[in-house]
C-alpha positions in Angstrom: 67.4 93.7 61.2 65.7 92.3 64.2 62.1 94.2 65.4 63.0 96.2 68.8 60.3 95.4 71.5 59.3 98.9 72.9 58.1 99.0 76.9 57.7 101.6 79.5 59.4 102.2 83.5 57.1 103.3 86.0 58.2 105.4 89.1 59.1 104.1 91.9 60.6 106.7 94.2 60.1 110.9 93.2 63.9 111.1 94.7 64.5 114.5 92.7 68.5 113.1 93.3 71.2 116.0 91.3 72.9 113.4 89.3 71.4 109.7 90.9 73.6 106.5 89.8 75.7 103.6 90.6 71.9 101.3 91.2 73.5 98.1 92.9 70.8 95.5 94.3 72.2 93.8 98.0 70.8 90.2 97.4 72.0 89.5 101.4 70.1 91.9 102.5 67.9 92.3 99.8 68.0 95.9 99.3 68.8 98.2 96.5 71.7 101.0 96.8 72.4 104.2 94.6 74.4 107.2 94.8 73.0 110.7 94.2 76.9 112.2 93.5 76.5 115.9 92.8 74.6 116.1 95.8 76.9 113.8 98.5 74.3 110.8 99.2 74.6 107.4 99.8 70.6 105.9 99.0 68.8 103.1 99.9 65.4 101.3 99.2 64.0 98.1 100.9 61.4 96.5 99.1 59.6 94.8 101.5 58.5 97.5 103.0 59.1 100.7 100.5 61.4 101.9 103.2 64.0 104.4 102.3 67.2 105.7 103.2 69.5 108.1 103.1 73.3 109.1 104.6 74.7 112.5 103.4 78.7 112.7 103.3 80.4 115.8 103.3 82.1 115.3 100.0 81.2 114.1 96.3 80.5 110.1 96.6 81.4 107.9 93.1 79.9 104.7 93.4 79.2 102.4 96.3 79.2 98.0 96.8 78.7 96.0 98.8 80.8 94.2 100.9 81.9 90.6 102.4 81.6 92.1 105.8 78.1 93.4 105.5 79.4 97.5 105.4 79.4 99.6 101.7 82.3 100.6 100.2 82.4 104.3 98.8 84.8 105.5 95.8 84.6 109.3 97.5 86.4 112.6 95.9 89.4 112.7 98.5 89.5 108.6 98.3 88.1 104.9 99.0 86.6 104.5 102.6 84.3 101.6 103.9 81.2 102.7 105.3 79.2 101.0 108.4 75.4 101.4 107.8 74.5 100.5 111.1 76.6 102.8 112.9 76.8 105.7 110.4 80.7 105.0 111.1 83.5 106.4 108.2 86.6 104.3 107.5 89.0 106.3 105.0 92.0 103.9 104.0 94.0 106.3 102.0 94.4 104.5 99.0 93.7 106.4 95.6 93.7 109.3 97.4 92.9 112.0 95.1 94.5 116.0 95.9 93.2 117.4 93.0 89.9 119.1 93.5 89.1 119.0 89.6 89.0 116.0 90.0 86.1 112.9 91.0 85.6 109.1 90.5 82.8 108.0 88.7 81.3 104.5 89.0 82.5 101.9 90.3 81.4 97.8 90.2 83.0 94.7 92.0 83.5 91.8 89.2 83.3 88.0 89.3 86.9 87.9 91.2 86.1 90.1 93.7 88.2 93.3 92.3 86.8 96.6 92.7 86.7 98.9 89.5 86.6 101.9 89.6 87.0 105.4 87.1 88.6 108.4 87.6 86.8 111.3 85.5 87.8 115.7 85.4 84.6 117.3 86.9 84.9 119.5 83.5 85.0 116.4 81.5 88.2 117.3 80.3 89.3 114.7 77.7 91.7 111.2 78.6 92.0 112.9 82.0 91.4 109.7 83.9 92.1 106.1 84.6 89.6 103.0 85.4 91.3 101.5 88.0 91.6 97.7 90.0 91.7 97.7 93.4 92.3 94.0 94.9 90.9 92.8 98.6 94.4 93.4 100.1 93.9 96.6 98.7 96.8 95.9 95.8 95.7 98.9 93.1 97.0 99.4 89.6 95.5 100.8 86.2 93.4 98.6 83.7 92.8 101.2 81.3 94.1 104.8 81.4 93.2 108.0 79.4 90.1 107.4 79.7 87.4 110.9 80.1 84.2 109.7 81.6 84.4 106.6 82.8 81.1 104.7 82.7 79.3 101.1 82.3 81.3 97.4 83.0 80.2 94.5 82.6 81.8 90.8 82.3 79.8 87.8 80.7 79.0 84.5 82.5 81.9 82.9 81.9 83.5 85.7 83.3 86.1 85.7 79.7 84.6 88.6 78.3 84.6 92.5 80.1 82.6 96.0 78.0 83.4 98.8 79.2 82.0 102.2 78.3 84.0 105.4 78.4 80.8 107.5 77.3 82.3 110.3 75.0 83.0 108.1 72.7 79.6 107.0 71.9 81.5 103.0 72.2 80.8 100.0 74.4 84.5 98.1 74.0 84.8 94.2 74.7 88.3 93.4 76.3 89.5 89.6 77.2 89.3 89.0 80.8 91.6 87.5 83.1 89.5 86.7 85.9 92.9 84.3 87.8 94.7 87.9 87.3 92.3 90.8 86.5 94.5 91.2 83.2 92.6 92.8 80.4 93.9 92.2 76.3 92.5 91.8 72.8 90.8 95.8 72.9 87.9 95.6 70.5 85.0 98.0 69.9 81.6 95.9 70.4 79.6 99.0 69.3 78.8 102.3 68.4 75.8 104.1 69.7 74.3 106.2 67.2 74.8 110.0 68.5 71.2 110.7 67.8 70.7 108.0 70.5 72.1 109.9 74.0 75.8 108.9 75.5 75.9 105.2 76.8 76.0 106.0 80.7 75.6 103.2 82.8 75.3 99.7 82.0 74.2 96.1 82.9 74.4 92.7 81.6 71.9 89.9 82.3 71.9 86.2 82.4 71.8 85.8 78.8 75.3 88.0 78.6 72.9 90.9 76.8 74.2 94.2 77.4 71.2 97.0 79.6 72.4 100.3 78.8 71.3 103.7 80.5 71.1 106.5 77.6 72.2 110.2 78.8 69.8 112.8 76.8 68.3 109.1 74.9 65.2 108.9 77.8 65.6 105.0 77.8 67.7 102.0 78.5 68.1 100.3 75.8 68.8 96.2 75.7 71.8 95.5 73.1 73.0 92.3 71.6 77.0 92.2 72.1 77.8 90.0 68.9 75.5 91.8 66.7 75.5 95.2 68.2 71.3 95.3 67.9 69.1 96.9 70.0 66.7 94.3 71.5 64.1 96.4 73.5 64.0 99.5 74.3 62.5 100.5 78.1 61.6 104.6 77.0 61.7 106.8 80.1 59.7 109.8 80.8 62.7 111.8 81.5 65.5 112.6 79.1 69.0 111.8 81.0 69.2 108.2 82.6 72.7 107.0 84.1 72.5 103.6 85.1 70.6 100.3 85.6 71.1 97.1 87.4 69.1 94.1 88.1 67.5 93.0 91.4 64.4 92.0 93.4 63.9 88.1 94.3 64.2 86.8 91.2 66.4 89.3 89.4 64.0 90.6 87.0 63.1 94.3 87.9 65.3 96.8 86.6 66.0 99.3 88.3 67.0 102.6 86.6 68.3 105.5 87.9 68.5 109.3 86.6 69.7 113.5 86.7 68.6 115.9 87.0 72.0 117.7 86.8 72.7 119.4 83.5 69.1 120.4 82.9 67.9 123.2 82.8 64.9 125.2 84.7 63.4 124.8 81.9 64.0 121.1 81.4 63.3 120.6 85.0 59.8 121.8 84.6 59.1 120.7 81.4 60.5 116.4 83.4 59.4 117.1 87.1 60.3 113.4 87.8 64.0 114.0 86.8 66.1 112.0 89.4 63.1 109.8 90.1 64.6 106.2 90.7 62.2 104.0 88.0 61.5 99.6 87.7 60.9 98.0 84.9 60.2 94.3 85.3 62.1 92.4 82.7 61.2 88.9 81.2 64.8 87.8 81.4 66.5 87.1 84.5 70.1 89.3 85.4 73.3 88.3 87.5 73.8 88.8 90.9 76.7 90.9 92.5 80.1 89.6 93.7 80.8 91.4 97.7 84.2 92.9 97.8 86.1 91.2 100.4 86.2 93.9 103.5 
């Protein structure tokens, strides 16, 4: 077993987010976007001037991804919508409409061919009530992985031939062969089994060496995993219990942005870990990959 490197993340913003999630680096705007799902907010951070912005909505926002038009595609509780950041205007698409108040969307990413992948889940975590959907730029929608519980991390390898996916309660990272032309998945395999003592695997990103960076809910860290060996290579400790997701950004794509949550913590735990819900960073020695924009 190779030796694990231990490092520590630094607080960037004491945001006190209820459920900070879904960080995404908009490399055209050189800004970080992330959501506070339960507080119904979209956030942005501009590292060049330190400016932080937020936009409030009247329903939960499971994920937000940049589009080619400069707007944001949002997975709201009621369905998909495009948000104009400059005008503050919301355009609903009446797509993936959700009429069940017990369900919401959770974690979404744009794949290498421009499709938007978004998972649904039950608010009380009832097993196998969600799905992982794929939305093409023409808004054609399909279910790629049915009967999920808490759909979370997604990542594609540099050659676009493999897709990694996390359904958190399974404590597994599963891999699929990915067809970049059709977005079809095949050859479902367990790539990594996460020990329960590590906490739940949550959000995930991938670096240019195709190593997986996984946030651990209840595990106080982000770990860099080798999917070929199933071994931990590096552990980035975060001074809060619930670490939710991560992404690479910055001009050189070496800054790892890390979101965290207060949700699920008792008042006593929040007092013990007052930075819970904060936005953290870590300067990595490896380079992350830039996102693909949804065509909209």
